[in-house]
C-alpha positions in Angstrom: -31.1 37.9 -184.6 -33.9 39.2 -182.4 -36.6 37.0 -181.1 -39.1 38.5 -183.5 -36.8 38.0 -186.5 -36.0 34.4 -185.3 -39.7 33.6 -185.1 -40.2 35.0 -188.6 -37.2 33.0 -189.9 -38.7 29.7 -188.5 -42.2 30.6 -189.8 -40.8 31.1 -193.3 -38.9 27.8 -193.2 -42.0 25.9 -192.0 -44.1 27.7 -194.6 -41.8 26.7 -197.5 -41.8 23.0 -196.4 -45.6 22.9 -196.0 -46.4 24.7 -199.3 -43.9 22.5 -201.2 -45.4 19.3 -199.8 -49.0 20.4 -200.4 -48.2 21.7 -204.0 -46.5 18.4 -204.9 -49.4 16.3 -203.6 -52.0 18.5 -205.2 -50.4 18.6 -208.7 -49.4 14.9 -208.8 -52.0 13.1 -206.8 -53.8 11.7 -209.8 -50.5 10.2 -211.1 -49.3 8.9 -207.8 -52.7 7.2 -207.1 -52.4 5.3 -210.5 -51.1 1.8 -210.3 -47.4 1.3 -211.4 -48.6 -0.8 -214.4 -51.0 1.9 -215.6 -48.8 4.9 -215.1 -47.2 4.5 -218.6 -50.6 5.6 -220.0 -51.0 8.6 -217.7 -50.6 12.0 -219.3 -48.2 13.1 -216.6 -45.9 10.1 -216.8 -43.2 11.8 -218.9 -43.1 14.6 -216.4 -43.5 12.9 -213.0 -41.8 9.5 -213.5 -38.3 9.2 -211.7 -36.5 10.0 -215.0 -39.1 12.6 -216.1 -38.6 16.3 -216.4 -39.9 17.1 -212.9 -39.4 13.7 -211.3 -35.7 13.7 -212.2 -35.4 17.3 -211.1 -36.9 16.5 -207.7 -34.2 13.9 -207.2 -31.4 16.3 -208.1 -32.6 19.2 -206.0 -33.6 17.0 -203.1 -30.2 15.2 -203.1 -28.4 18.6 -203.3 -30.5 19.9 -200.3 -29.6 16.9 -198.2 -25.9 17.0 -198.9 -25.9 20.8 -198.4 -27.8 20.4 -195.1 -25.4 17.8 -193.8 -22.3 19.6 -195.1 -22.9 23.1 -193.9 -23.9 22.0 -190.4 -20.8 19.7 -190.1 -18.6 22.5 -191.4 -20.1 25.0 -188.8 -19.3 22.5 -186.0 -15.8 21.6 -187.3 -14.3 24.9 -188.5 -13.6 27.6 -186.0 -13.7 30.5 -188.4 -17.4 29.7 -189.1 -18.2 30.1 -185.4 -18.3 33.8 -185.9 -21.2 33.5 -188.4 -24.5 33.2 -186.6 -25.2 30.9 -183.6 -25.1 27.1 -183.7 -28.8 26.8 -182.9 -29.8 28.7 -186.1 -27.4 26.6 -188.2 -29.1 23.5 -186.7 -32.5 24.8 -187.6 -31.4 25.5 -191.2 -29.9 22.0 -191.3 -33.2 20.5 -190.2 -35.0 22.6 -192.8 -32.8 21.4 -195.7 -32.9 17.8 -194.5 -36.7 17.9 -194.3 -37.3 19.6 -197.6 -34.7 17.4 -199.4 -36.3 14.1 -198.4 -39.7 15.3 -199.4 -38.4 16.1 -202.9 -36.6 12.7 -203.0 -39.9 11.0 -202.0 -41.6 12.5 -205.0 -38.6 11.7 -207.2 -39.2 8.0 -206.5 -42.9 8.5 -207.5 -43.7 6.2 -204.5 -41.9 3.3 -206.3 -39.3 1.6 -204.1 -37.0 -1.2 -205.1 -33.5 -2.4 -205.7 -30.4 -0.9 -204.1 -31.9 2.6 -204.1 -34.6 1.4 -201.7 -31.9 0.9 -199.0 -30.8 4.5 -199.5 -34.4 5.7 -199.3 -35.3 3.8 -196.2 -32.0 4.9 -194.6 -33.1 8.4 -195.4 -36.4 7.8 -193.7 -34.6 6.4 -190.7 -32.3 9.5 -190.7 -35.3 11.8 -190.9 -37.2 10.2 -188.0 -34.1 9.7 -185.9 -33.5 13.4 -186.5 -36.8 14.3 -185.0 -35.9 12.2 -181.9 -32.5 13.8 -181.8 -34.0 17.3 -181.9 -36.2 16.4 -178.9 -33.2 15.2 -176.9 -31.2 18.2 -178.0 -33.9 20.5 -176.6 -33.8 18.7 -173.3 -30.1 19.6 -172.8 -29.6 23.1 -171.5 -27.7 25.3 -173.9 -26.4 28.9 -174.0 -27.9 31.4 -176.4 -25.0 30.5 -178.8 -26.0 26.9 -178.7 -23.2 25.5 -176.6 -24.0 22.9 -174.0 -24.1 24.0 -170.4 -22.1 22.0 -167.8 -23.5 21.0 -164.5 -21.6 23.8 -162.8 -22.9 26.3 -165.3 -26.5 25.4 -164.4 -25.8 25.4 -160.7 -24.3 28.9 -161.1 -27.7 30.1 -162.4 -29.5 29.1 -159.2 -30.8 31.9 -157.0 -30.3 31.9 -153.3 -34.0 32.0 -152.6 -33.6 32.0 -148.8 -31.3 35.1 -149.1 -33.7 36.9 -151.5 -36.7 36.2 -149.3 -35.0 37.5 -146.3 -33.6 40.6 -147.9 -36.3 41.6 -150.4 -39.6 40.3 -149.0 -41.3 41.0 -145.7 -42.3 37.5 -144.9 -43.3 36.3 -141.4 -41.1 33.6 -139.9 -43.6 30.7 -140.5 -44.0 31.5 -144.3 -40.2 31.9 -144.6 -39.5 28.6 -143.0 -42.1 26.6 -144.9 -41.0 28.0 -148.3 -37.3 27.5 -147.7 -37.8 24.0 -146.3 -39.9 23.0 -149.3 -37.2 24.1 -151.7 -34.5 22.3 -149.7 -36.5 19.1 -149.8 -37.0 19.4 -153.5 -33.2 19.8 -154.1 -32.5 16.7 -152.0 -35.2 14.7 -153.8 -33.6 15.5 -157.2 -30.0 14.9 -156.0 -30.7 11.5 -154.3 -33.3 10.2 -156.7 -32.0 11.0 -160.2 -34.1 8.3 -161.9 -37.5 9.2 -160.5 -40.1 9.2 -163.2 -40.9 12.5 -164.8 -44.5 12.2 -164.0 -43.9 11.9 -160.3 -41.6 14.9 -160.5 -44.2 16.9 -162.3 -46.8 16.4 -159.6 -44.2 17.0 -156.8 -43.4 20.3 -158.4 -47.1 21.2 -158.6 -47.5 20.4 -155.0 -44.7 22.7 -154.0 -46.1 25.6 -156.0 -49.6 24.9 -154.5 -48.0 24.9 -151.0 -46.2 28.2 -151.5 -49.4 29.8 -152.8 -51.4 28.6 -149.9 -48.9 29.8 -147.4 -48.7 33.2 -149.0 -52.4 33.6 -149.3 -52.9 32.5 -145.7 -50.7 35.4 -144.5 -52.3 37.9 -146.9 -49.1 38.5 -148.9 -49.7 41.3 -151.5 -50.4 39.9 -155.0 -47.4 41.5 -156.6 -45.0 40.2 -154.0 -46.7 36.8 -154.1 -46.1 36.5 -157.9 -42.5 37.5 -157.5 -41.9 34.7 -154.9 -43.8 32.1 -157.0 -41.6 33.1 -160.0 -38.5 32.5 -157.9 -39.7 29.1 -156.8 -40.7 28.1 -160.3 -37.3 29.2 -161.6 -35.6 27.1 -159.0 -37.7 24.1 -159.9 -36.9 24.4 -163.6 -33.1 24.6 -162.8 -33.4 21.5 -160.6 -35.1 19.7 -163.6 -32.2 20.8 -165.8 -29.6 19.5 -163.3 -31.4 16.2 -162.9 -31.9 15.4 -166.6 -28.5 16.7 -167.9 -26.5 13.5 -167.5 -29.4 11.3 -168.8 -30.0 13.4 -171.9 -26.3 13.8 -172.7 -26.0 10.0 -172.5 -29.0 9.5 -174.7 -27.6 12.0 -177.2 -24.4 10.0 -177.5 -26.4 6.8 -178.2 -28.5 8.7 -180.7 -25.4 9.5 -182.7 -24.6 5.8 -182.9 -28.0 5.3 -184.7 -28.3 8.6 -186.7 -24.8 8.8 -188.2 -24.5 5.3 -189.7 -27.9 5.6 -191.5 -26.8 9.0 -192.8 -23.6 7.5 -194.1 -25.4 4.5 -195.8 -27.8 6.9 -197.4 -25.1 9.2 -198.8 -23.0 6.3 -200.1 -25.8 4.6 -202.0 -27.0 8.0 -203.2 -23.6 8.6 -204.8 -23.7 5.1 -206.3 -27.2 5.7 -207.7 -26.1 9.1 -209.2 -23.0 7.4 -210.7 -25.0 4.6 -212.3 -27.6 7.0 -213.6 -25.0 9.1 -215.3 -23.2 6.0 -216.6 -26.5 4.8 -218.3 -26.8 8.2 -220.0 -29.6 9.7 -218.1 -29.5 13.4 -218.4 -31.9 15.9 -216.9 -32.4 19.2 -218.8 -28.7 19.6 -219.6 
């Protein structure tokens, strides 16, 4: 999938979620704003109540989307033959889409009425949803290949450019500029390696200072603009790779702890959802079937 096609794909998924949420709010806001006691007299009660035509349907479709979202992503990670179909990153994005749209429909299925055993499933779903947002943030901080596989420390180090060698072979820098730039990069590498727990804010300003120093040196010696931009790009790229190296272990550790929170809530949600569906069927509730 090309970058343009991928952006279009993500745009369509976001559009579906937003339009669905806005449409459900717009069409049912009068009913949902009515007190629980007075809803029986509302003209939309038979449609939007949890056992109503639409309300019940929201629950069925929403539950199906959640189960499908969890199932297809787990299958993609577990079964090798599926690894040939698309890249893991796109499967994750579709998993997030289904597990965002599903809970929205389940929310409207409840008609904002929470109670009993089902409330545990609902709040577990909420916990899964928000922990998923946190997990997505952590996941993005871990370097991955284009196929979505995590990069090891050696993989990232292999991407580093020998800036000193490039400057010497491809750029006509004077001795002073060359020494200042290479020394600033060396110091930055040492800083990251020996102070892995430095705050991100301090690192950010340290990085900005290095870029400012490089620009000042190059301007002082009247380096051509095109060549200056190439050198700054190299330095920026090196800084980004240093950041990846520094945060790799921390983010991988956080991701492991995240699974400890995310997975149990998801399991509780699914178990109680199955119980809820079983009880509903046992009591004779049928949708449009």
